[in-house]
DOLOZA-726379 format. One record per residue: residue number from 1; residue in one letter; x negated, y, z of N, C-alpha, C, O in turn. Coordinates in steps of 0.1 Angstrom, whole numbers. Atoms other than C-alpha are relative to their C-alpha. Last residue first. Example, Ala and Ser with C-alpha at 12.3 -4.5 7.8 and 13.67 -1.06 7.14 Angstrom:
REM DOLOZA-726379
REC  pos  code    n.u    n.v    n.w   ca.u   ca.v   ca.w    c.u    c.v    c.w    o.u    o.v    o.w
REC    2     s      9    -11      0   -137    -11     71      8     11      8      3     22      9
REC    1     a     -9    -12      0   -123    -45     78     -9     12      0    -19     12      7
REM end
This chain:
REM DOLOZA-726379
REC  pos  code    n.u    n.v    n.w   ca.u   ca.v   ca.w    c.u    c.v    c.w    o.u    o.v    o.w
REC  287     k     -7     13     -3     85   -292     85     15      1     -3     22     -9     -1
REC  286     r      0      8     12     68   -263     68      7    -13      2     10    -20     -8
REC  285     s    -10     -5     10     77   -238     95      1     -8    -12     11     -7    -20
REC  284     a    -14      3     -4     60   -260    121     10      5    -10     20     -1    -12
REC  283     r     -2     14      3     27   -257    101     14     -5      4     21    -13     -2
REC  282     w     -2      0     14     30   -219    103      2    -15     -4     11    -18    -13
REC  281     a    -13     -5      4     35   -220    140      3     -2    -14     14     -5    -18
REC  280     q     -9     10     -5      4   -243    145     15      5     -3     23     -4     -7
REC  279     l      1     12      8    -17   -221    123     11    -10      4     18    -16     -4
REC  278     f     -6     -2     13     -6   -188    139      1    -13     -8     11    -16    -13
REC  277     g    -13      5      1    -11   -197    176      6      0    -14     16     -6    -17
REC  276     p     -1     15      0    -48   -193    179     13     -6     -3     14    -18     -7
REC  275     r    -14      3      4    -49   -157    169      2    -15     -1      4    -20    -12
REC  274     w     -9     -8     -9    -81   -145    187     15     -1     -4     23      6      1
REC  273     s      0      6    -13   -102   -173    172     10      8      9     15      2     19
REC  272     y     10     -6     -9    -93   -161    137      1     -6     14     12    -11     18
REC  271     p      7     -9      8    -75   -177    108    -11      8      7    -22     11      2
REC  270     w     -6     -7     12    -85   -204    116     13      6      4     21     -1     12
REC  269     d     -2    -14     -3   -104   -213    148      6      8    -12      3     21    -13
REC  268     e     -3     -4    -14   -117   -245    133      2     15      2     -3     23     -5
REC  267     m      7    -12     -5   -115   -256     97      5      3     14     17      2     17
REC  266     q      3      1    -15   -103   -292     93     -7     13      5    -13     12     15
REC  265     w      4    -13     -6    -85   -293     59     -2     -1     15      7     -5     22
REC  264     d    -10    -10     -3    -83   -329     47     -6     13      5    -18     13      8
REC  263     g    -13      3     -7   -110   -351     32      9     12      2      8     21     -6
REC  262     d     -4     14      0   -146   -343     25     13     -2      8     13      0     20
REC  261     v     -7      5    -12   -151   -306     18      4    -14     -2     10    -18    -12
REC  260     a    -12      8      3   -177   -293     -8      6     -4     14     -1     -4     24
REC  259     f     -4      8    -10   -204   -266     -8     13     -8     -4     19     -5    -14
REC  258     g    -14     -1     -6   -224   -248    -33      3    -11     10     -5    -19     13
REC  257     r     -9      9      8   -253   -256    -57     14      0      7     23     -7      1
REC  256     d     -4     -8     12   -273   -226    -43      9     -9     -9     15     -3    -18
REC  255     m    -12     -8     -3   -273   -244     -9      5      8    -12     16     12    -13
REC  254     r     -2    -10     11   -295   -271    -24     12      8      3     23      6     -2
REC  253     g     11     -9      1   -310   -293      4      1     11    -10     -8     19    -12
REC  252     p      8     -2    -12   -286   -321     -2    -12      9     -3    -19      8    -12
REC  251     e     13      6      2   -264   -314    -33     -9      2     12    -12     13     15
REC  250     r     -3      9     12   -227   -306    -28    -13     -8     -4    -12    -19     -8
REC  249     l      6     -6     13   -237   -293      6      4    -10    -11      3    -22     -9
REC  248     r     14      5      4   -213   -305     33     -5      7    -12      3     14    -19
REC  247     l      6     -8     10   -181   -294     52    -14     -6     -3    -21    -10      7
REC  246     n      1      8     12   -163   -322     71     -6      8    -12     -4      4    -23
REC  245     p      9     11     -2   -169   -307    106     -2     -8    -13    -12    -15    -14
REC  244     a     -7     13      2   -154   -274     95     -9    -12      1    -20    -11     -5
REC  243     p      7     12      4   -166   -241    108      9    -12     -2     18    -13      5
REC  242     n     -9     12      0   -143   -211    108     -7    -12     -4     -5    -17    -16
REC  241     p     -7      0    -13   -163   -179    117      9    -12      1     15    -14     12
REC  240     t    -15      0      1   -186   -188     88      6      1     14      0     -5     23
REC  239     c     -7     -5    -12   -223   -184     81     15      0     -2     19      3    -13
REC  238     p    -15     -1      1   -247   -202     58      7      4     13      3      0     24
REC  237     l     -8     11      5   -265   -179     55     -5    -13      4    -17    -15      6
REC  236     p      6      8     11   -281   -153     77      9    -11     -4     17    -16      4
REC  235     a      6     12     -4   -259   -129     96     -6     -8    -11     -1     -7    -22
REC  234     d     13      2      8   -254    -94     81     -7    -13      5    -19    -14      4
REC  233     w      8    -12      3   -217    -91     90    -13     -4     -7    -12     -9    -18
REC  232     c     14      4      3   -206   -127    100     -9     13     -2    -20     13      2
REC  231     r      3      0     15   -174   -118    118    -15     -1     -2    -23      1      7
REC  230     r    -11     -5      7   -159   -125    153     -2      0    -15      5     -8    -22
REC  229     e    -11     -1     -9   -181   -145    177     13      5     -7     24      1     -4
REC  228     p      0    -13     -7   -203   -155    148     12      0     10     21     -8      9
REC  227     v    -14     -4     -4   -209   -191    137      0     12      8     -5     12     19
REC  226     n      0    -11     -9   -241   -200    118     14      4      3     22      7     -7
REC  225     l     -6    -12      3   -238   -234    102     -1     10     11     -1      7     23
REC  224     v     -1     -9    -12   -261   -264    104      6     13     -5      0     20    -14
REC  223     l      1    -14      4   -254   -291     78      2      9     12     12      8     20
REC  222     g     12     -5     -5   -259   -326     93     -3     15     -4    -13     20      0
REC  221     s     11      2     10   -233   -343     72    -14      5      5    -24      2     -2
REC  220     t      2     15      0   -209   -345    102    -12     -3     -9    -19    -13     -7
REC  219     t    -11      8      6   -212   -307    106     -4    -15      0    -15    -19      4
REC  218     t      6     10      9   -236   -289    130     12     -9     -5     19    -15      3
REC  217     f    -10     12      1   -223   -257    145     -6     -9    -10     -9     -6    -21
REC  216     t      1     10     12   -246   -229    156     10    -11      1     14    -15     12
REC  215     t      2     14     -6   -240   -198    178     -2     -9    -13      0     -4    -24
REC  214     l     -2     13      6   -243   -162    166     -2    -12      9    -10    -11     19
REC  213     t      5      8    -10   -237   -126    178      3    -15     -4     14    -19     -5
REC  212     a     -7     12     -5   -231   -107    146     -8     -6     12    -20     -7     11
REC  211     h      9     12      2   -243    -72    139      6    -12      8     12    -10     18
REC  210     d      3      7    -13   -220    -42    134    -10    -12     -4    -12    -14    -15
REC  209     a     -6     -6    -11   -209    -15    109     -4     -7     13     -3     -1     24
REC  208     m     -9     10     -7   -234    -26     83      6      7     12     -1     14     20
REC  207     p      6     10    -10   -250      4     66     11     -9      6     23     -5      6
REC  206     q     -5     -4    -14   -232     21     36     -5    -11      9     -4    -23      7
REC  205     f    -11      7     -4   -254     14      5      4      4     14     -4      8     22
REC  204     w    -13     -7      1   -275     42     -7     12     -9      3     23     -4      1
REC  203     l     -4     -2     14   -306     20    -12     14      5     -2     21      1    -11
REC  202     d      2     12      8   -308      8     24      6      2    -14     16     -3    -18
REC  201     t     14      2      4   -315     40     43     -2    -12    -10    -12    -13    -16
REC  200     g      9      6    -10   -278     48     46    -14     -1     -6    -17      4    -18
REC  199     p      6     13      4   -258     72     24    -10     -5     11    -17      3     17
REC  198     r     14     -2      3   -238     99     42     -6    -14     -4     -3    -24      3
REC  197     k      8     11     -4   -200     94     40    -15      2     -4    -18      2    -16
REC  196     l     14     -2      4   -179    125     38     -8    -12      6     -9    -13     18
REC  195     n      1     -4     14   -141    120     38    -14      1     -5    -17      0    -17
REC  194     y     -7     10      9   -135    100     70     -1      4    -15      3     -4    -23
REC  193     h      5     13     -3   -160    119     93      5    -10    -11     -2    -19    -16
REC  192     l     14      1      6   -154    154     78     -4    -15      1    -11    -20     -8
REC  191     i      0     -3     15   -116    152     83    -14     -2     -6    -15     -9    -16
REC  190     a     -6     11      6   -120    136    118      0      1    -15     -2     -8    -23
REC  189     q      9     11      0   -145    162    129      6    -12     -7     -1    -19    -14
REC  188     i     11     -3     10   -122    190    118    -10    -11     -1    -14    -15    -11
REC  187     p     -5      1     14    -92    174    136    -11      3    -10    -12     -4    -20
REC  186     n    -10    -11      2   -111    168    169      4      0    -15     -2     -7    -23
REC  185     l      4     -9     10   -127    134    173     11     11     -1     23      8     -1
REC  184     s      2    -13     -6   -126    112    204     -5     10    -11    -17     14    -10
REC  183     e     14     -5      2   -111     82    186     -2     14      5      7     22      3
REC  182     r      5     -6    -13    -79     68    200    -14      4     -1    -22      1      8
REC  181     h     10      8     -6    -73     45    170     -7      6     12    -17      1     17
REC  180     r     -6     13     -2    -40     61    161    -10    -10      6     -6    -19     14
REC  179     k     -9      1    -11    -54     95    167      5    -13      3      6    -18     14
REC  178     a      8     -2    -12    -84     90    144      9      0     13      5     -6     23
REC  177     y      8     12     -2    -61     76    117     -8      1     13     -8     -9     21
REC  176     l     -9     11     -5    -36    104    120     -8    -12      3     -5    -19     13
REC  175     i     -4     -5    -13    -64    131    117      9    -11      6      8    -15     18
REC  174     p     11      3    -10    -80    112     88      4      4     14      0     -3     24
REC  173     s      3     14     -3    -46    110     70    -11     -2     10    -10    -10     19
REC  172     i     -9      5    -10    -38    147     73     -3    -14      4     -3    -17     16
REC  171     l      0     -8    -12    -66    165     55      8     -7     11      4     -6     23
REC  170     l     14     -2     -4    -75    142     26     -1      7     14    -11      6     21
REC  169     p      5     12     -6    -39    131     24    -14      1      5    -18     -5     14
REC  168     a     -4      3    -14    -28    167     19     -5    -13      6     -9    -13     18
REC  167     v     11     -2     -9    -49    174    -12      4     -4     14     -5     -8     22
REC  166     g     11      8      4    -24    160    -37    -12      0     10    -19    -10     13
REC  165     v     -4     14     -3      6    175    -20    -12    -10     -3    -14    -19      5
REC  164     c      0      1    -15    -11    209    -20      4    -14      4     -2    -20     14
REC  163     f     14      1     -5    -19    205    -57     -1     -2     15     -9     -9     20
REC  162     g      6     13      3     17    196    -65    -15     -1      5    -19    -12      9
REC  161     v     -5     10     -9     29    226    -46     -5    -13     -3     -9    -21      6
REC  160     t      6     -2    -13      6    249    -65      5    -10     10     -3    -16     18
REC  159     i     14      5      0     16    234    -98     -7      2     13    -14     -7     17
REC  158     t     -1     14      0     53    241    -90    -14     -7      0    -16    -17      7
REC  157     a     -4      5    -14     45    276    -79      1    -15      0     -3    -21     10
REC  156     r     12     -2     -9     27    283   -112      3     -5     14     -6    -12     20
REC  155     r      9     11      4     56    269   -132    -12      0      9    -18    -10     13
REC  154     a     -5     13     -5     80    291   -113     -9    -12     -3    -11    -21      5
REC  153     p      1      2    -15     58    321   -118      5    -13      5      0    -18     15
REC  152     r     14      4     -4     54    314   -156     -1     -1     15     -7    -10     20
REC  151     g     11    -10      2     91    315   -163    -13     -5      6    -13    -15     13
REC  150     t      0    -12    -10    115    286   -166    -12      9     -3    -21      6    -11
REC  149     s     -8    -11      5    120    264   -197      1     12      9      7     22      6
REC  148     v      7     -5     12     91    240   -189      8     13     -5      2     22    -11
REC  147     m      9    -10     -3    106    236   -154     -7      6    -12    -11     18    -11
REC  146     r     -5    -12     -6    138    218   -164    -11     11      1     -9     22     -4
REC  145     v    -14     -4      3    135    187   -185      3     14      4     10     21     -3
REC  144     r     -2      0     15     97    183   -186     14      5     -3     16     13    -12
REC  143     y      8    -11      5     92    192   -149      3      2    -15      5     13    -20
REC  142     l     -7    -12     -4    120    168   -139     -7     13     -5     -1     22     -9
REC  141     e    -13     -1      7    104    141   -160      8     12      4     13     19     -5
REC  140     s      3     -5     13     70    148   -145     12      2     -9     13     11    -18
REC  139     g      4    -14     -1     83    145   -110     -3      6    -14      1     17    -17
REC  138     t    -12     -8     -2    101    112   -118     -3     15      1      5     23     -4
REC  137     l     -9      1     11     70     97   -133     13      9      1     17     16     -8
REC  136     a      5     -8     12     46    111   -108      9     -1    -12     11      9    -19
REC  135     a     -2    -14     -3     67     99    -78     -5      9    -12      1     19    -16
REC  134     l    -14     -3      0     70     64    -92      2     15      2     11     21     -5
REC  133     s     -4      0     14     33     64   -100     15      3     -1     19     10    -11
REC  132     w      4    -13      6     27     74    -64      2      1    -15      5     12    -20
REC  131     f     -9    -10     -5     48     45    -53     -4     14     -5      5     22     -7
REC  130     m    -13      2      7     29     21    -76     10     11      5     17     17     -3
REC  129     p      1     -6     14     -6     34    -65     14     -1     -7     17      8    -15
REC  128     m      1    -15      0      3     28    -28      0      6    -14      7     15    -17
REC  127     i    -10     -6      9     14     -8    -33     -1     15     -2      6     20    -10
REC  126     y     -1      8     12    -13    -29    -16      7      7    -11      4      6    -23
REC  125     r     12     -3      9    -21     -3     10      0     -7    -13     -7     -3    -22
REC  124     p     -1    -12      7     15     -6     24    -12      3    -10    -10      9    -21
REC  123     e     10     -9     -6     13    -43     31     -1     13     -7     -3     13    -19
REC  122     p     -2    -15      0     46    -57     18    -10      7      9     -6     15     18
REC  121     a      9     -4    -11     34    -93     10      0     16      1     -8     22     -5
REC  120     v     11      9     -3     58   -113    -11     -8      5     12     -9     -2     22
REC  119     a     -4     14     -2     93    -98    -14    -11     -9      4     -9    -19     11
REC  118     f     -9      1    -12     83    -62     -8      4    -14      3      4    -18     14
REC  117     w      8     -3    -12     54    -65    -33      8     -1     12      4     -8     22
REC  116     a      8     12     -3     76    -82    -59     -8      2     12    -10     -7     20
REC  115     a     -9     10     -5    102    -53    -57     -8    -13      3     -5    -19     14
REC  114     i     -4     -3    -14     75    -27    -59      9    -11      5      8    -14     17
REC  113     a     11      1     -8     59    -43    -90      4      2     15      0     -5     24
REC  112     a      3     14     -2     92    -47   -107    -11     -3     10    -10    -12     18
REC  111     g    -11      5     -9    101    -10   -101     -2    -15      2      0    -20     14
REC  110     v      2     -6    -14     67      1   -115     10     -6      9      7    -10     20
REC  109     p     11      7     -6     71    -23   -145     -3      5     14     -7     -3     23
REC  108     l     -3     14     -1    106     -9   -153    -12     -8      7    -10    -15     17
REC  107     l     -4      3    -14     98     27   -146      3    -14      2      2    -19     14
REC  106     m     12     -1     -9     78     31   -178      4     -3     14     -5     -9     22
REC  105     w      8     12      2    109     19   -198    -13      0      8    -17    -11     12
REC  104     w     -6     11     -6    130     45   -181     -7    -13     -3     -8    -22      6
REC  103     l      1      0    -14    106     73   -189      6    -13      7     -1    -19     15
REC  102     a     12      7     -4    104     63   -225     -2      0     15     -8    -10     20
REC  101     p     -3     14     -2    141     73   -229    -13     -8      4    -12    -18     11
REC  100     n      9      8      8    132    110   -224      1    -15      2     -2    -19     14
REC   99     s      9      9     -7    161    130   -211     -9     -8    -10     -5    -10    -22
REC   98     p     -6     14     -1    175    159   -231    -11     -9      6    -23     -7      6
REC   97     r      4      8     11    162    194   -223      5    -14      1      8    -18     13
REC   96     v      5     13     -5    181    216   -200     -3     -9    -12      5    -12    -20
REC   95     s     14     -1     -3    183    252   -213     -6    -13      5    -18    -15      7
REC   94     s      8      1     12    215    245   -231    -15      1      3    -23     -3     -6
REC   93     t      0    -13      7    233    238   -199    -10     -2    -12    -16    -12    -14
REC   92     a     -1      2     15    242    202   -189      0     13     -7      7     15    -17
REC   91     r     -2    -14      5    249    212   -153      1      0    -15      9      7    -21
REC   90     r    -15     -3     -1    253    175   -145      3     14     -5     14     16    -10
REC   89     r     -7      6     10    218    169   -158     15      2      0     21      3    -10
REC   88     e      2     -7     13    203    195   -136      7     -6    -12     12      0    -21
REC   87     v     -7    -13     -1    219    180   -105     -2      8    -13      8     13    -19
REC   86     l    -14      3      2    206    145   -116      9     13      1     18     14     -7
REC   85     w     -2      3     14    171    159   -120     15     -3     -3     20      1    -13
REC   84     v     -1    -12      8    173    175    -86      2     -2    -14      9      5    -21
REC   83     g    -12     -8     -4    182    142    -70      1     13     -7     12     16    -12
REC   82     t    -11      6      7    155    123    -90     13      7      3     21      9     -5
REC   81     a      1     -3     15    128    147    -80     12     -6     -7     18      1    -16
REC   80     l     -3    -14      2    138    145    -43      1      4    -15     10     11    -19
REC   79     g    -14     -2     -2    139    107    -44      5     14     -2     15     17     -7
REC   78     a     -7      6     12    105    105    -61     15      2      2     22      5     -7
REC   77     l      2     -8     11     90    129    -35      8     -5    -12     15      3    -20
REC   76     l     -8    -12     -2    106    110     -6     -2      9    -12      8     15    -17
REC   75     l    -14      5      2     91     77    -20      9     12      2     19     14     -5
REC   74     p     -3      2     14     57     94    -25     15     -4     -2     21      0    -12
REC   73     v      1    -13      7     57    107     11      3     -2    -15     12      5    -20
REC   72     v    -10     -9     -4     69     74     28      0     13     -9     11     17    -14
REC   71     v    -13      3      5     48     49     10     10     11      2     17     15     -7
REC   70     d     -1     12      7     11     53     15     13     -3     -7     13     -6    -19
REC   69     f      4     -2     14     10     90     23     -1    -13     -8     -2    -13    -20
REC   68     p    -11     -3      8     30     85     55     -3      1    -15      6      1    -24
REC   67     d      6     -9     10      2     67     72     10      3    -10     13     -5    -19
REC   66     e     12     -4     -7     17     51    104     -8     10     -9    -13     20     -4
REC   65     a      0    -14     -3     51     50     87    -12      6      6    -14     18      8
REC   64     t      0     -7     13     45     16     71      0     15      2     -6     22     -6
REC   63     h     14      1      6     36      2    105     -1      7    -13    -11     14    -15
REC   62     r      9     -9     -9     69     15    121    -14     -1     -6    -21     10     -6
REC   61     i     -4    -14      3     89      0     92     -9     10      8    -14     20      3
REC   60     w      5     -4     13     71    -33     95      2     14     -3     -6     21     -8
REC   59     d     15     -3     -2     78    -35    132     -6      4    -13    -15     12    -13
REC   58     p      2    -12     -9    116    -31    125    -15      3      2    -19     15      1
REC   57     l     -3    -12      7    115    -56     95     -2     13      9     -9     22      4
REC   56     w     12     -7      4     98    -85    112      2     14     -5     -7     22     -6
REC   55     g     10      2     -9    125   -104    131    -13      8     -3    -20     11      7
REC   54     a     -2     -8    -12    154    -91    112    -11     -1     10    -12      8     19
REC   53     l      2    -14      3    140   -105     80      2      9     12     -6     18     15
REC   52     s      3     -4     14    137   -141     93     -2     15     -1    -10     21      6
REC   51     e     -7    -13      4    136   -156    127     -5      3    -14    -15     -1    -19
REC   50     q    -11     -1     -9    129   -193    137      8     13     -2     20     14      0
REC   49     g    -12      0      7    106   -197    107     13      0      8     24     -1      3
REC   48     s     -5     13      0     75   -206    126     13     -2     -7     18    -13     -8
REC   47     v      9      9      7     58   -174    115      5    -14      0      4    -21    -10
REC   46     v     -1     -3     15     88   -153    125     -9    -10     -7     -4    -16    -17
REC   45     a    -14      4      4     92   -168    160      1      2    -15      8     -6    -21
REC   44     i     -1     14      1     54   -167    165     14     -4     -5     15    -14    -13
REC   43     n    -14      2     -3     52   -129    159      2    -15     -3      6    -19    -14
REC   42     e     -1      4    -14     14   -125    160     14     -3      5     17     -5     17
REC   41     t     10     11     -3      9   -126    123      1     -4     14     -3    -16     17
REC   40     s     -6     10     -8     42   -106    118    -10    -11      3     -6    -22      7
REC   39     g      3     -3    -14     30    -73    104      5    -10     10      7     -7     21
REC   38     r    -12     -2     -8     49    -80     72     -3      4     14      6      8     22
REC   37     g     -8    -11      7     18    -76     50     12      4      8     16     15      8
REC   36     s      8    -12     -3     -2    -98     75      7     12     -6      8     23      0
REC   35     h     -3     -5    -13     26   -123     73     -8     12      4     -3     20     12
REC   34     v    -15     -4     -1     24   -126     36      3      5     13      9     16     14
REC   33     i     -1    -12      7    -15   -127     36     15      6      1     17     17      3
REC   32     y      6    -10     -9    -14   -154     63      0     14     -7      3     24      0
REC   31     a     -9     -4    -11     10   -174     42     -5     10      9      2     19     14
REC   30     f    -11     -7      6    -13   -173     12     10      5     10     15     16     11
REC   29     e      5    -14      3    -42   -183     33     10      8     -6     12     20     -3
REC   28     a      1     -8    -13    -22   -212     47     -5     14     -3     -1     23      4
REC   27     a    -14     -4     -4    -12   -224     12      0      8     12      8     17     14
REC   26     a     -5    -11      9    -48   -223      1     13      4      4     16     17      4
REC   25     h      8    -12     -2    -60   -243     31      5     12     -9      7     23     -4
REC   24     e     -5     -6    -12    -32   -268     27     -7     13      4     -1     22      9
REC   23     a    -12     -8      4    -43   -274     -9      6      6     13     12     17     12
REC   22     p    -13      8     -2    -77   -285      3     12      9     -3     12     21      0
REC   21     a     -4     -1    -14   -105   -263    -13     13     -9      2     21    -10     -8
REC   20     r    -13     -7     -2   -118   -275    -46      4      0     14      3    -11     21
REC   19     w      0    -10    -11   -155   -284    -44     13      7      2     13     16     10
REC   18     d      1      7    -12   -152   -316    -65     -1      9     12      0      5     24
REC   17     v     14     -1     -4   -137   -299    -95     -2     -6     14      8     -6     22
REC   16     p      5     14     -4   -106   -307   -114    -14      1      4    -23     -5     -3
REC   15     a     11      5      9    -93   -270   -115     -5    -14      6     -5    -16     18
REC   14     p     13      2     -6    -60   -263    -98    -10     -6     -9     -6    -14    -18
REC   13     a     11      3     10    -32   -249   -120    -13     -3      6    -23      4      3
REC   12     a     -3      3     14    -11   -233    -93    -12     -3     -8    -22      3     -7
REC   11     t      5     14      4    -23   -236    -57      4     -4    -14      2    -15    -18
REC   10     s    -10      8      6    -18   -198    -51     -7    -14     -4    -18    -14     -8
REC    9     p     -4     12     -7    -45   -185    -28     12     -8     -5     16    -17      2
REC    8     f      1      1    -15    -62   -185    -52      5     13      6      1     24      2
REC    7     l     -8    -10     -6    -50   -179    -88      0      0     15     10      3     21
REC    6     p      2    -12      8    -77   -198   -107      8     12      6      5     23      3
REC    5     y    -13     -4      4    -79   -224    -79     -1     13     -8     -5     23     -2
REC    4     g     -5     10      9   -112   -242    -73     14      2     -5     20     -6    -12
REC    3     s    -11      7     -6   -119   -221    -43      4    -12     -8      9    -22     -3
REC    2     l      4      7    -13   -153   -208    -52     10     -9      6      7    -19     12
REC    1     v     10     10      3   -143   -201    -88     -4     -8     12     -5    -20     12
REM end
């Protein structure tokens, strides 16, 4: 609603409203999401189109492996379950139950989602539920085909292993995150810090992580904007890290009626002041 595009940052089916964001802004936001997923926002050669897959894939693989429970672990579990299932199918003994055709239909949307994710914006946190769904589907099929016909100890062991896999991210991921960000937390402190959040004094909402240091920016229309050094946090409205000289109120003196942009996209310091080369490189890739 705020952008004027029902599928923002896609520019498909724009609404005929006077506050619609410039098309270049929407396209640039989409490009930044893509490059953020690939870990190439600071790789000017990739952003400008001088390099393609080989330019971002190695760094992306390293980024994906930082938290193995996003992609690596569920993918390995799905591969292991599929491999054991194939071995069981080749044995074709009377104790092996026939395959369930519904499984393959359920795998279709999961596989399509994973393929689209990798092609568009392969940020691991975007797709984590799909990889775990893949592991759950293949694991449950293996259990249905083979494990149900085994004795109670084998079934109990399988459930125990599944429980340990499910709990492992709560114990391992906080330790990896604290180590990656060089935080002075021992393993127990990291586990408690990232799993247990105490409510703040502001009606159980988590308190703001920081406070903004502000300057002001006056647009051509006379609108005064608060501009933070990095992010707005709890700064008073209107606040933006990317002020535009052609931004105005749709109705003078009525901020509740929203904003509009006169003319082309002119936001400053986009996407962030500490990544000044991205926009120029992206524009070069479109030529």
